[in-house]
LOTIVEX-801444 format. One record per residue (C-alpha): residue in one letter; x, y, z; residue number from 1. Coordinates in Angstrom, 1 decimal. Layout:
# LOTIVEX-801444
A/X/Y/Z/NUM
...
***
This chain:
# LOTIVEX-801444
M/298.2/-29.8/111.5/1
S/300.3/-27.3/113.5/2
T/298.9/-25.7/116.7/3
T/297.9/-22.6/114.8/4
M/298.0/-22.0/111.1/5
N/297.0/-19.4/108.6/6
L/294.7/-20.9/106.0/7
Q/295.1/-20.0/102.3/8
S/292.9/-20.0/99.3/9
F/294.0/-21.9/96.1/10
I/293.3/-19.5/93.3/11
A/294.6/-19.6/89.7/12
G/297.1/-22.3/90.5/13
R/298.7/-20.7/93.5/14
W/298.1/-20.4/97.3/15
I/297.2/-17.0/98.5/16
G/296.6/-15.4/101.9/17
A/299.4/-14.2/104.2/18
E/297.5/-12.0/106.6/19
P/295.5/-13.7/109.4/20
A/291.9/-12.8/109.9/21
A/289.2/-14.6/111.8/22
A/290.3/-17.2/114.4/23
L/288.9/-20.7/114.1/24
R/288.7/-22.6/117.4/25
S/288.9/-26.2/118.4/26
A/285.5/-27.6/119.1/27
I/287.0/-29.7/121.8/28
D/288.8/-27.2/124.1/29
G/288.3/-23.8/122.4/30
R/291.9/-23.2/121.5/31
V/292.7/-21.3/118.3/32
V/293.8/-23.8/115.6/33
A/293.7/-21.6/112.5/34
H/293.0/-18.2/111.1/35
T/291.3/-17.4/107.8/36
H/293.1/-14.9/105.6/37
A/292.5/-11.2/105.2/38
D/293.9/-11.0/101.7/39
A/291.3/-10.2/99.1/40
I/290.6/-12.7/96.4/41
D/290.4/-11.6/92.8/42
F/287.3/-13.6/91.7/43
G/287.6/-12.3/88.2/44
E/291.0/-14.0/88.0/45
A/289.5/-17.2/89.5/46
V/286.7/-17.4/87.0/47
D/288.9/-16.6/84.0/48
F/291.4/-19.3/85.1/49
A/288.6/-21.8/85.3/50
R/287.2/-20.9/81.9/51
A/290.6/-20.9/80.2/52
A/293.2/-23.2/81.8/53
G/290.6/-25.3/83.6/54
L/288.4/-26.1/80.6/55
R/291.3/-26.5/78.3/56
G/292.9/-29.1/80.6/57
L/289.7/-31.0/81.3/58
L/288.5/-31.1/77.7/59
A/291.9/-32.4/76.5/60
L/290.8/-35.5/78.4/61
D/287.7/-37.6/77.5/62
F/285.2/-39.2/79.9/63
Q/287.2/-42.3/80.2/64
Q/290.5/-40.5/80.9/65
R/288.8/-38.3/83.5/66
A/287.5/-41.5/85.2/67
Q/291.0/-42.8/85.3/68
R/292.3/-39.6/86.9/69
L/289.5/-39.8/89.6/70
K/290.6/-43.4/90.4/71
A/294.2/-42.3/90.7/72
L/293.3/-39.4/92.9/73
A/291.2/-41.7/95.2/74
K/294.1/-44.0/95.6/75
Y/296.4/-41.1/96.4/76
L/294.1/-39.7/99.0/77
L/293.6/-43.1/100.6/78
E/297.4/-43.5/100.9/79
H/297.5/-40.1/102.7/80
K/294.3/-40.4/104.7/81
E/296.0/-40.1/108.1/82
T/296.9/-36.5/107.2/83
L/293.2/-35.8/106.9/84
Y/292.4/-37.6/110.1/85
A/295.0/-35.5/111.9/86
A/293.6/-32.3/110.5/87
S/290.0/-33.3/111.5/88
V/290.8/-33.6/115.2/89
P/289.7/-30.0/116.1/90
T/286.3/-30.6/114.5/91
G/285.5/-32.8/117.4/92
A/284.7/-35.8/115.3/93
T/285.3/-39.3/116.6/94
R/287.4/-41.6/114.4/95
S/284.2/-43.3/113.2/96
D/282.6/-39.9/112.5/97
A/285.7/-38.8/110.6/98
W/285.7/-42.1/108.7/99
I/282.3/-41.2/107.2/100
D/283.6/-37.8/106.1/101
I/287.1/-38.8/104.9/102
E/286.9/-42.3/103.7/103
G/283.3/-41.8/102.7/104
G/284.5/-39.0/100.4/105
I/287.3/-41.0/99.0/106
G/285.0/-43.9/98.4/107
T/282.7/-41.6/96.4/108
L/285.7/-40.8/94.2/109
F/286.2/-44.5/93.7/110
A/282.5/-45.0/92.9/111
Y/282.4/-42.3/90.3/112
A/285.6/-43.5/88.7/113
S/284.0/-46.9/88.3/114
L/280.7/-45.4/87.1/115
G/282.5/-43.3/84.5/116
A/284.6/-46.2/83.3/117
G/281.6/-48.5/83.0/118
E/278.9/-46.1/81.6/119
L/280.5/-43.3/79.8/120
P/282.0/-43.3/76.3/121
S/285.4/-42.3/74.9/122
G/285.2/-38.7/73.7/123
N/283.2/-35.8/75.2/124
V/279.8/-36.5/73.6/125
L/277.4/-38.8/75.4/126
H/274.7/-40.0/73.1/127
E/271.3/-40.2/74.9/128
G/269.2/-42.2/72.5/129
P/267.2/-43.6/71.0/130
V/267.4/-42.1/67.5/131
M/263.9/-41.3/66.3/132
P/262.9/-41.2/62.7/133
L/261.3/-37.9/61.8/134
G/260.4/-38.6/58.2/135
K/258.9/-41.4/56.2/136
G/261.9/-42.1/53.9/137
G/264.4/-42.7/56.7/138
G/266.6/-39.7/55.6/139
F/265.7/-37.4/58.6/140
A/266.0/-38.3/62.2/141
G/266.6/-36.9/65.7/142
T/268.3/-37.7/68.9/143
H/269.7/-36.2/72.0/144
I/273.3/-35.6/73.0/145
L/274.9/-34.6/76.3/146
V/278.1/-32.4/76.2/147
P/280.2/-30.5/78.6/148
R/278.7/-27.1/79.4/149
R/282.0/-25.3/78.9/150
G/281.4/-23.3/82.1/151
L/282.4/-23.8/85.7/152
A/280.8/-25.2/88.9/153
V/280.7/-23.3/92.2/154
H/280.2/-25.7/95.1/155
I/279.2/-24.0/98.4/156
N/279.4/-26.6/101.3/157
A/278.3/-27.0/104.9/158
F/280.5/-27.3/107.9/159
N/279.6/-30.8/108.9/160
F/281.3/-32.8/106.1/161
P/284.4/-30.8/105.0/162
V/285.9/-33.6/102.9/163
W/282.9/-35.7/101.7/164
G/281.0/-32.5/101.0/165
L/283.6/-31.3/98.5/166
L/284.5/-34.6/96.9/167
E/280.9/-35.8/96.3/168
K/280.3/-32.7/94.3/169
F/283.7/-32.6/92.7/170
A/283.6/-36.2/91.4/171
P/280.7/-35.9/89.0/172
S/281.7/-32.3/88.0/173
F/285.2/-33.5/87.0/174
L/283.7/-36.3/85.0/175
A/281.4/-33.8/83.3/176
G/284.3/-31.6/82.3/177
L/283.4/-28.8/84.7/178
P/286.2/-27.0/86.5/179
C/285.2/-26.4/90.2/180
I/285.5/-23.6/92.7/181
G/284.9/-25.0/96.2/182
K/283.7/-22.8/99.0/183
P/283.7/-24.7/102.4/184
A/281.9/-23.4/105.5/185
T/284.4/-21.4/107.4/186
A/284.1/-23.2/110.8/187
T/285.8/-26.4/109.5/188
S/287.6/-25.0/106.4/189
Y/291.0/-26.0/107.8/190
L/290.1/-29.6/107.0/191
T/289.0/-28.8/103.5/192
E/292.2/-26.8/103.0/193
A/294.2/-29.9/104.1/194
L/292.3/-31.9/101.5/195
V/292.9/-29.5/98.6/196
R/296.6/-29.3/99.5/197
L/296.8/-33.0/99.1/198
I/295.0/-32.9/95.8/199
D/297.4/-30.2/94.6/200
A/300.4/-32.1/95.7/201
S/299.2/-35.2/93.9/202
G/299.7/-33.5/90.5/203
L/296.9/-35.6/89.1/204
L/294.5/-32.9/88.1/205
P/294.8/-30.5/85.1/206
A/295.5/-26.9/86.2/207
G/292.3/-25.1/87.0/208
S/290.2/-28.2/87.7/209
L/289.8/-27.3/91.3/210
Q/290.1/-23.9/93.2/211
L/289.4/-23.3/96.8/212
V/287.9/-20.2/98.5/213
I/288.6/-19.7/102.2/214
G/286.2/-17.1/103.6/215
A/283.5/-15.1/101.8/216
T/282.6/-15.5/98.1/217
G/282.6/-11.8/97.4/218
D/281.4/-11.0/93.9/219
L/282.0/-14.6/92.6/220
L/278.3/-15.2/91.9/221
D/278.0/-11.9/90.1/222
R/280.6/-13.2/87.6/223
L/278.7/-16.4/86.5/224
D/276.6/-16.9/83.4/225
G/274.3/-19.5/81.9/226
R/277.1/-22.0/81.2/227
D/277.9/-22.3/84.9/228
V/276.3/-24.2/87.8/229
V/276.0/-23.4/91.5/230
T/275.4/-26.1/94.1/231
F/274.7/-25.5/97.8/232
T/274.5/-27.7/100.9/233
G/273.4/-26.1/104.2/234
S/270.5/-24.5/105.8/235
A/267.1/-24.1/104.1/236
D/267.2/-20.3/104.9/237
T/270.6/-19.8/103.2/238
A/269.5/-21.9/100.2/239
A/266.4/-19.7/99.8/240
K/268.6/-16.6/99.7/241
L/271.0/-18.0/97.2/242
R/268.3/-19.2/95.0/243
V/267.1/-15.7/94.3/244
H/270.6/-14.1/93.9/245
P/269.9/-11.5/91.2/246
N/272.7/-12.6/88.8/247
L/271.8/-16.3/89.1/248
V/268.2/-15.4/88.2/249
R/269.1/-13.0/85.5/250
Q/271.6/-15.4/83.8/251
S/269.5/-18.5/84.4/252
V/272.3/-20.2/86.2/253
P/271.3/-23.7/87.3/254
F/271.1/-23.9/91.1/255
N/271.0/-27.1/93.0/256
A/270.3/-27.0/96.8/257
E/270.5/-29.8/99.3/258
A/269.2/-28.3/102.5/259
D/268.8/-29.5/106.1/260
S/265.4/-31.0/106.7/261
L/263.2/-32.4/109.4/262
N/263.7/-36.0/108.5/263
G/261.5/-38.6/110.2/264
A/261.5/-42.2/111.2/265
V/258.3/-44.1/111.6/266
L/257.8/-47.2/113.8/267
A/254.9/-49.0/112.1/268
D/251.9/-50.1/114.1/269
D/252.6/-53.8/113.4/270
V/255.7/-53.7/115.6/271
T/255.5/-54.5/119.3/272
P/258.1/-54.0/122.1/273
D/258.9/-57.7/121.9/274
D/259.9/-57.5/118.2/275
E/263.4/-57.2/117.0/276
E/262.3/-54.3/114.8/277
F/261.3/-52.3/118.0/278
D/264.9/-52.3/119.1/279
L/266.1/-51.6/115.6/280
F/264.0/-48.4/115.6/281
V/265.4/-47.3/119.0/282
R/269.0/-48.0/117.8/283
E/268.6/-46.2/114.5/284
V/267.1/-43.1/116.2/285
A/269.9/-43.0/118.9/286
R/272.6/-43.5/116.3/287
E/271.3/-40.7/114.1/288
M/271.2/-38.4/117.2/289
T/274.8/-39.1/118.1/290
V/276.8/-39.8/115.0/291
K/278.6/-36.6/114.1/292
A/276.9/-35.2/117.3/293
G/273.7/-35.1/115.2/294
Q/275.2/-32.7/112.7/295
K/274.0/-34.5/109.6/296
C/271.5/-33.1/107.1/297
T/270.0/-36.6/107.1/298
A/269.7/-37.0/110.9/299
I/266.4/-38.2/112.4/300
R/264.7/-35.1/113.9/301
R/261.3/-36.5/114.4/302
A/260.6/-40.1/115.7/303
L/257.0/-41.1/115.0/304
V/255.6/-44.0/117.0/305
P/252.2/-45.6/117.7/306
R/250.6/-43.9/120.7/307
R/250.4/-47.1/122.7/308
H/254.2/-47.6/122.5/309
L/255.2/-44.0/123.1/310
D/256.3/-44.5/126.7/311
A/258.1/-47.7/125.9/312
V/260.1/-46.1/123.1/313
A/260.9/-43.1/125.3/314
E/262.2/-45.3/128.1/315
R/264.4/-47.4/125.8/316
L/265.8/-44.4/124.0/317
K/266.5/-42.6/127.2/318
A/268.4/-45.7/128.5/319
R/270.4/-46.0/125.3/320
L/271.3/-42.3/125.2/321
G/272.3/-42.4/128.8/322
R/275.1/-44.8/127.9/323
I/276.6/-42.4/125.4/324
V/279.9/-41.1/126.8/325
V/280.5/-37.5/125.7/326
G/283.9/-35.9/125.6/327
D/287.2/-35.6/123.8/328
P/287.2/-38.2/121.0/329
A/290.8/-38.9/121.6/330
L/289.9/-40.6/124.9/331
E/289.0/-44.3/125.0/332
G/285.3/-44.9/125.4/333
V/284.1/-41.6/124.2/334
K/281.3/-42.1/121.7/335
M/280.2/-38.5/120.9/336
G/282.3/-35.4/120.5/337
P/281.3/-31.7/120.5/338
L/279.4/-29.7/118.0/339
A/281.6/-28.2/115.3/340
S/281.8/-24.7/116.8/341
H/280.7/-22.6/119.7/342
A/278.4/-20.7/117.3/343
Q/276.7/-24.0/116.5/344
Q/276.4/-24.8/120.2/345
A/274.6/-21.5/120.8/346
D/272.3/-22.1/117.8/347
V/271.3/-25.6/118.9/348
A/270.6/-24.3/122.5/349
E/268.4/-21.6/121.1/350
R/266.4/-23.9/118.9/351
V/266.0/-26.5/121.7/352
A/264.6/-23.7/123.8/353
L/262.0/-23.0/121.1/354
L/261.0/-26.7/120.9/355
R/260.7/-27.0/124.6/356
E/258.0/-24.3/124.7/357
H/255.6/-27.1/123.6/358
A/257.5/-30.3/124.2/359
E/258.5/-32.3/127.2/360
L/262.2/-33.0/128.0/361
V/262.9/-36.8/128.2/362
C/266.6/-36.5/128.6/363
G/269.6/-34.2/127.9/364
G/268.5/-30.6/127.3/365
G/271.5/-28.5/127.0/366
T/275.1/-27.5/127.5/367
D/275.2/-28.7/131.1/368
V/276.8/-32.0/130.1/369
I/280.1/-32.7/131.8/370
P/282.4/-34.1/129.0/371
L/285.5/-36.2/129.6/372
G/288.9/-34.7/128.9/373
A/291.1/-31.8/129.8/374
G/290.0/-28.4/128.7/375
T/286.6/-29.7/127.4/376
D/284.8/-27.2/129.7/377
H/285.8/-24.7/126.9/378
G/284.5/-26.9/124.2/379
A/281.3/-26.8/122.1/380
F/279.6/-29.8/123.7/381
F/275.8/-30.5/123.9/382
A/274.1/-33.4/125.6/383
P/272.1/-35.9/123.5/384
T/268.6/-34.4/123.9/385
L/265.3/-36.3/123.5/386
L/262.1/-34.3/123.5/387
L/258.4/-35.5/123.5/388
S/255.6/-33.7/121.8/389
R/252.3/-35.4/122.9/390
D/250.2/-33.4/120.5/391
P/252.1/-33.0/117.3/392
W/249.0/-31.8/115.5/393
R/248.9/-28.6/117.5/394
D/252.7/-28.2/118.0/395
A/253.8/-26.4/114.8/396
A/257.4/-25.9/116.0/397
V/258.2/-29.6/116.0/398
H/257.6/-29.6/112.2/399
D/259.4/-26.3/111.5/400
V/262.3/-25.8/114.0/401
E/265.4/-27.8/113.4/402
A/268.1/-28.1/116.1/403
F/271.1/-29.1/114.1/404
G/272.7/-31.3/116.7/405
P/272.0/-34.4/118.9/406
V/268.4/-33.6/119.2/407
S/265.2/-35.5/118.2/408
T/261.6/-35.3/119.2/409
L/259.2/-38.2/119.8/410
M/255.6/-37.9/118.7/411
P/252.6/-40.3/118.7/412
F/250.2/-41.3/116.0/413
D/247.0/-43.4/116.0/414
S/247.1/-44.8/112.5/415
M/249.5/-45.3/109.6/416
D/247.6/-42.6/107.6/417
E/248.3/-40.2/110.5/418
A/252.0/-41.2/110.5/419
V/252.3/-40.4/106.8/420
E/250.6/-37.0/107.3/421
L/252.7/-36.1/110.3/422
A/255.9/-37.0/108.4/423
A/254.6/-34.8/105.5/424
R/254.3/-31.8/107.9/425
G/258.0/-31.3/107.7/426
R/257.3/-30.0/104.2/427
G/259.8/-32.1/102.4/428
S/262.9/-34.0/103.7/429
L/266.0/-35.8/102.4/430
V/265.1/-39.2/103.9/431
A/262.5/-41.0/105.9/432
S/262.7/-44.4/107.6/433
L/259.9/-46.9/108.0/434
V/260.5/-49.7/110.5/435
T/258.1/-52.5/109.9/436
R/257.7/-56.3/109.7/437
S/254.8/-56.1/107.2/438
P/255.3/-56.0/103.4/439
R/251.6/-54.9/103.2/440
I/252.4/-51.8/105.3/441
A/255.5/-51.1/103.3/442
A/253.5/-51.3/100.0/443
Q/250.9/-48.9/101.5/444
V/253.2/-46.4/103.2/445
V/256.3/-46.1/101.0/446
P/254.5/-44.7/97.9/447
A/252.6/-42.2/100.0/448
M/255.8/-41.1/101.8/449
A/257.8/-40.9/98.5/450
A/255.9/-37.8/97.4/451
L/257.7/-35.7/100.1/452
H/260.9/-37.6/100.9/453
G/263.9/-37.9/98.6/454
R/264.8/-41.4/99.9/455
V/262.7/-43.9/101.9/456
H/264.7/-46.4/104.0/457
V/262.7/-49.5/104.9/458
L/264.2/-51.3/107.9/459
D/263.4/-54.8/109.2/460
R/265.4/-57.6/110.7/461
V/266.5/-58.9/107.3/462
S/267.8/-55.6/105.8/463
A/269.3/-54.6/109.2/464
K/272.1/-57.2/108.7/465
E/273.5/-55.1/105.7/466
S/271.8/-51.8/105.9/467
T/274.0/-48.7/105.6/468
G/271.5/-46.9/107.8/469
H/269.0/-44.1/107.6/470
G/271.5/-41.3/107.4/471
S/273.9/-42.6/104.8/472
P/273.7/-41.1/101.3/473
L/275.2/-43.6/98.8/474
P/276.9/-42.7/95.4/475
S/274.6/-45.0/93.5/476
L/271.4/-43.5/95.0/477
K/269.8/-40.1/94.7/478
H/270.6/-37.6/97.5/479
G/268.2/-34.7/97.8/480
G/264.6/-34.0/98.5/481
P/261.6/-31.8/97.7/482
G/260.3/-28.7/99.5/483
R/262.3/-27.7/102.6/484
A/265.0/-30.2/101.6/485
G/265.9/-27.9/98.7/486
G/264.2/-29.5/95.7/487
G/267.6/-30.6/94.3/488
E/269.3/-33.8/93.5/489
E/272.9/-35.0/93.9/490
L/274.6/-38.4/93.4/491
G/272.3/-41.1/92.1/492
G/275.0/-42.8/90.0/493
I/275.6/-41.5/86.6/494
R/272.6/-39.2/86.9/495
A/274.8/-36.7/88.7/496
V/277.0/-36.4/85.7/497
R/274.1/-36.1/83.3/498
H/272.7/-33.2/85.4/499
L/275.9/-31.3/84.9/500
L/276.1/-31.8/81.1/501
Q/274.1/-29.8/78.5/502
R/271.4/-31.8/76.8/503
T/270.8/-30.8/73.2/504
A/268.5/-32.2/70.5/505
V/270.1/-32.9/67.2/506
Q/268.3/-33.4/63.9/507
G/269.7/-34.5/60.6/508
S/270.3/-37.5/58.3/509
P/271.4/-40.8/59.9/510
T/274.9/-40.3/58.5/511
M/275.2/-36.9/60.1/512
L/273.8/-38.1/63.4/513
A/276.4/-40.9/63.4/514
A/279.2/-38.4/62.8/515
V/278.0/-36.2/65.7/516
T/277.3/-38.9/68.2/517
G/280.3/-41.1/67.4/518
E/278.0/-44.1/67.2/519
H/276.6/-45.9/64.2/520
V/273.0/-45.0/63.5/521
R/270.8/-47.3/61.5/522
G/270.4/-45.8/58.0/523
A/273.8/-44.2/58.1/524
D/276.4/-44.9/55.5/525
L/278.2/-48.2/56.0/526
I/281.8/-49.2/55.5/527
E/282.0/-52.6/53.9/528
T/285.4/-54.1/53.1/529
E/286.9/-57.5/52.2/530
V/288.1/-57.8/55.8/531
H/285.7/-59.3/58.4/532
P/285.2/-56.7/61.2/533
F/286.1/-59.4/63.8/534
R/289.6/-59.5/62.2/535
R/290.3/-55.8/63.0/536
H/292.3/-54.8/66.0/537
F/290.7/-52.1/68.2/538
E/292.7/-49.2/66.8/539
D/291.9/-50.2/63.2/540
L/288.2/-50.8/63.5/541
Q/286.0/-48.0/62.3/542
V/282.6/-47.1/63.6/543
G/280.2/-48.0/60.8/544
E/282.3/-50.9/59.6/545
S/279.8/-53.6/58.6/546
L/279.3/-57.2/57.5/547
L/276.2/-58.6/55.7/548
T/276.1/-62.3/56.2/549
H/275.0/-65.2/54.0/550
R/271.5/-66.6/54.5/551
R/270.2/-69.6/56.5/552
T/266.8/-71.2/56.1/553
V/265.2/-72.4/59.4/554
T/264.0/-76.0/59.4/555
E/261.9/-78.1/61.7/556
A/265.1/-80.1/62.5/557
D/266.7/-76.8/63.8/558
I/263.8/-76.3/66.2/559
V/263.8/-79.9/67.4/560
A/267.6/-79.9/67.9/561
F/267.5/-76.5/69.8/562
G/264.7/-77.8/72.0/563
G/266.7/-80.9/72.8/564
I/269.9/-78.9/73.6/565
S/268.2/-76.2/75.6/566
G/265.4/-78.1/77.2/567
D/262.9/-75.5/76.0/568
F/259.8/-77.5/74.7/569
F/257.4/-74.6/74.9/570
Y/254.2/-75.4/73.0/571
M/254.7/-72.6/70.4/572
H/257.7/-74.5/69.1/573
F/256.4/-78.1/69.2/574
D/252.6/-78.2/69.4/575
E/251.2/-77.7/65.9/576
V/247.5/-77.7/66.9/577
A/248.0/-75.3/69.8/578
A/250.2/-73.0/67.8/579
R/247.6/-72.7/65.1/580
Q/245.2/-71.2/67.6/581
T/247.5/-68.3/68.5/582
Q/248.0/-65.0/66.8/583
F/250.9/-66.5/64.9/584
G/248.9/-69.3/63.4/585
Q/251.8/-71.7/63.2/586
R/254.8/-73.1/65.0/587
I/257.7/-70.6/65.3/588
A/261.4/-70.9/66.1/589
H/262.8/-70.1/69.6/590
G/263.9/-66.5/69.8/591
Y/267.2/-67.7/71.3/592
F/267.7/-70.0/68.4/593
V/267.4/-67.0/66.1/594
L/270.0/-65.3/68.3/595
S/272.3/-68.3/68.1/596
A/271.8/-68.8/64.4/597
A/272.7/-65.2/63.8/598
A/275.9/-65.6/65.7/599
G/276.7/-68.6/63.6/600
L/276.2/-66.4/60.5/601
F/278.5/-63.5/61.6/602
V/281.1/-65.0/63.9/603
S/284.6/-65.4/62.5/604
P/285.7/-68.6/64.2/605
A/289.5/-68.4/64.0/606
P/291.6/-66.8/66.8/607
G/291.8/-63.1/66.3/608
P/291.5/-59.7/68.0/609
V/288.0/-60.3/69.4/610
L/288.6/-61.8/72.8/611
A/285.2/-62.3/74.4/612
N/281.5/-61.5/74.2/613
Y/280.4/-60.3/77.6/614
G/276.8/-59.3/77.1/615
L/273.9/-58.2/75.1/616
D/272.0/-54.9/75.3/617
T/268.6/-53.8/73.9/618
L/267.6/-57.4/72.8/619
R/264.2/-57.5/71.1/620
F/262.5/-60.3/69.1/621
V/260.5/-58.1/66.7/622
K/258.7/-60.6/64.5/623
P/258.3/-64.4/64.7/624
V/260.5/-66.7/62.6/625
A/258.6/-69.7/61.2/626
I/259.7/-73.0/59.7/627
G/260.9/-72.3/56.2/628
D/261.8/-68.6/56.8/629
T/265.2/-67.5/55.7/630
I/267.3/-65.2/57.9/631
R/270.5/-63.2/57.5/632
A/272.3/-60.8/59.8/633
R/274.0/-57.5/59.5/634
L/276.8/-56.8/62.0/635
T/278.0/-53.2/62.3/636
C/280.5/-51.6/64.6/637
K/278.3/-49.3/66.7/638
R/280.5/-47.8/69.4/639
K/284.1/-48.0/70.6/640
I/285.2/-47.3/74.2/641
D/288.9/-47.2/75.0/642
R/289.1/-47.9/78.7/643
N/292.9/-47.7/78.6/644
R/293.3/-51.1/80.1/645
V/295.7/-53.9/79.5/646
D/295.5/-57.7/80.1/647
P/298.0/-59.6/82.3/648
S/300.4/-59.8/79.5/649
G/300.4/-56.1/78.8/650
V/298.2/-56.1/75.6/651
G/295.8/-53.3/75.5/652
Q/292.0/-53.8/75.2/653
G/289.0/-51.8/74.2/654
V/285.2/-52.4/74.3/655
V/283.3/-52.6/71.1/656
A/279.5/-52.5/70.9/657
W/278.2/-54.2/67.7/658
D/274.8/-53.4/66.3/659
V/273.0/-56.6/65.0/660
E/270.0/-56.6/62.7/661
V/268.5/-60.0/61.8/662
R/266.0/-59.9/58.9/663
N/263.9/-62.5/57.1/664
Q/263.5/-63.2/53.4/665
H/261.1/-60.2/53.1/666
G/263.6/-57.8/54.5/667
E/261.6/-57.5/57.8/668
L/263.5/-57.0/61.0/669
V/263.0/-60.1/63.2/670
A/265.6/-59.5/65.9/671
S/267.6/-56.5/67.1/672
Y/270.3/-56.2/69.7/673
D/273.8/-54.9/70.6/674
I/276.7/-57.3/71.4/675
L/279.5/-56.1/73.7/676
T/282.9/-57.5/73.1/677
L/286.5/-57.1/74.3/678
V/288.8/-56.4/71.4/679
A/292.6/-56.5/71.6/680
K/294.8/-53.7/70.5/681
R/297.7/-54.2/68.1/682
G/300.2/-54.1/71.0/683
***
């Protein structure tokens, strides 16, 4: 990034903003590194562009194709990551801090690309079953579908993660077919602008998929309606104001908040200073205080310890924090940089002063730290600060005031019940950690803590070897929390995509439901031809194409042979006397024999387009199969997913899910399942 630059907004497919406005300063030495722009943004144009070009381009792709674009974008950004690292320097982040933001954000794109490819269908309708019969004759049923909302998403982000904050919201929105307008916090918006310039240069996204607002949102929120979504990450106070924005309330616009919270870490009373877990607790608290200079919504603000170990924890934490070298992250040996801005430095100092009205200072305490590096006396540095509240039951501030920096407060408890209650006094948090050696304590404490914490991180010497840490949200796990933490939910795997889709109940005949969902529904019209479905290439196979097999009578020899091959000599299959005394009243066939026999009935054995069976879903053995029963199977193409992949020789492949019904001589369902297969394309 050049010494000074004028930032621009990316609106309606073009970069706007020629006139400089507010100066943005380096957190390291205070020099001006960028200006916001004074040019007014036409938010009507931005919204119209998202609704027209954005939606048109996104919905021209299906879930699978959008997942492919995400993967390609992630690869592109990874190749150009050094541009982002260079742009992040004025934020004051160390290389490892910036890694969390930059490569953590890119990793989230990769994760959602994989989730989309593995869990979403071709097309833009996600069937959320099961199909439920609503009449006695089988002609009327109901189910749920999830579809794109045909609106837009406004993502308002905090200053602490300018890259990850945008990408972790953009990834599921893009998969869900929602064009996005991103609004980063102004203080570090120069890094988000660098990110969006790279995304624009990649040419991988349909026009209107992503727009960027530098500066205020003006009348943007007044232009939204019930099709749209607003998400916010930042302070609880700002979240509360946005939540009651008149137009969002009037239009019932979904609003998701992920707010800063007073997260806690609990050292269980089974741990002693001689245990490895004791040092793990100290290390985790110190790390969460100093990574990103404590500017994480998940950072540990309250460290709860048994009263008898209070002084020992304080001493070890003080010693560990005393080894943290503060200064310009470009210098070797520096472990913690400045806060993101001078305004943030002043805010943290003010809040520490409030906390110190009732708490003791163990170490740190303010801006009097002497950081390493030239010009750092003009930076936004703040010393790692550890406070001690000896009576947290009377000290309300420690459960209410958050200093969003390298600040944490120790507090004692006398029982694990007290620890749970003290943690709850934060009125809801994103994450809480429990450090313990005891499974009994974990079983007691975690369910109690879960009521007011969005994630509970249990740490012991075993998990420590691989733990991603207290403060690391992961794409596969929910991020968000109740109460003060905003009451919202992000990430959590494919859940994040589902949250951004519209869920609708659909009623009708099985045939109509099959047409709507793009999946075969039992009771729907079948397609039966002279050609075995396994002989069809992926493109030629139709959903609903079906085969009814010949019959097979199960004999005692079948059961004996299967027992010999499998080693399964369970008494229900071999002990006539014992089997007579059960609810079945007789010996029955192995369930997995029924499964295998059904495969023998419907498999087409010669080489053909079906390449491999790689799994079963929804397997149920519904009724027992006795010696002398006759079974037959119906195999029906249930769902096709084109993942746009080819094998090493360049032949395309798709995934086909087959519905299998196994019935007895009375027409009763005895086994039910889906088979997943790879099926070749014609080439």
